[in-house]
C-alpha positions in Angstrom: 18.6 -34.8 39.6 16.8 -32.1 41.4 18.6 -28.9 42.3 17.7 -27.3 46.0 17.4 -23.7 46.1 19.9 -21.8 48.2 20.1 -18.3 48.3 23.1 -18.2 46.1 21.6 -19.8 43.3 17.6 -18.6 42.9 16.6 -19.9 39.7 17.6 -23.0 37.9 20.6 -22.7 35.5 18.9 -25.2 33.6 16.2 -23.7 32.9 17.8 -20.3 32.6 20.3 -21.7 30.2 17.0 -23.0 27.6 14.9 -19.8 27.9 18.4 -18.0 26.6 18.7 -20.3 23.7 14.9 -19.5 22.8 15.5 -16.0 23.2 18.7 -16.2 21.3 16.9 -18.8 18.2 13.6 -16.8 18.0 13.3 -15.3 15.1 11.1 -11.9 16.1 7.7 -11.2 14.8 8.0 -8.6 12.3 5.3 -6.2 12.8 3.6 -5.6 9.6 4.5 -5.9 5.7 5.7 -3.2 3.9 2.9 -1.9 1.9 3.2 -2.9 -1.9 5.1 -0.2 -4.1 2.4 1.7 -6.2 1.5 0.8 -9.8 3.2 3.5 -12.2 0.7 6.1 -13.4 -0.3 6.0 -17.0 1.8 8.0 -19.5 4.8 7.8 -16.8 8.1 6.3 -18.5 10.4 3.9 -17.2 14.4 3.8 -17.4 14.9 0.5 -18.9 18.2 -1.1 -20.0 17.4 -2.9 -23.9 19.5 -4.8 -25.6 19.0 -4.1 -29.3 20.5 -5.3 -32.9 23.0 -3.0 -34.3 20.5 -2.3 -37.7 17.3 -1.4 -35.6 19.6 1.3 -33.7 21.0 2.8 -36.7 17.7 2.7 -38.0 16.1 5.0 -35.4 19.5 6.7 -34.7 19.7 8.2 -38.3 17.5 10.8 -38.3 19.1 12.1 -34.5 17.8 12.9 -31.5 14.8 12.2 -30.4 16.1 8.3 -31.5 14.1 6.6 -28.1 10.9 8.7 -28.3 10.9 7.0 -32.2 11.6 3.5 -30.6 8.7 3.8 -28.1 6.1 5.2 -30.9 7.3 2.4 -32.7 6.7 -0.1 -29.8 3.0 1.3 -28.5 2.2 1.2 -32.0 2.8 -2.8 -32.1 1.4 -3.2 -29.2 -1.4 -1.2 -30.0 -2.0 -3.1 -33.0 -1.6 -6.4 -31.4 -3.2 -5.6 -28.1 
């Protein structure tokens, strides 16, 4: 069926509905991807959660404060030997 144009309805209702549908269902284009996070600088420590056996934790904590540094040093030594 062909619609005739008159003064009350200057546009085609079907075309207007289709255009509105396309506008509502089309995803907007992202302007640019976010830049990647910079790599950690050498020697910078990161906070992590680590699960350790209680015997391992007791071993490093028995000498008091600095146990996290001792764990880090032991792991660095292990990585250097097996790296």
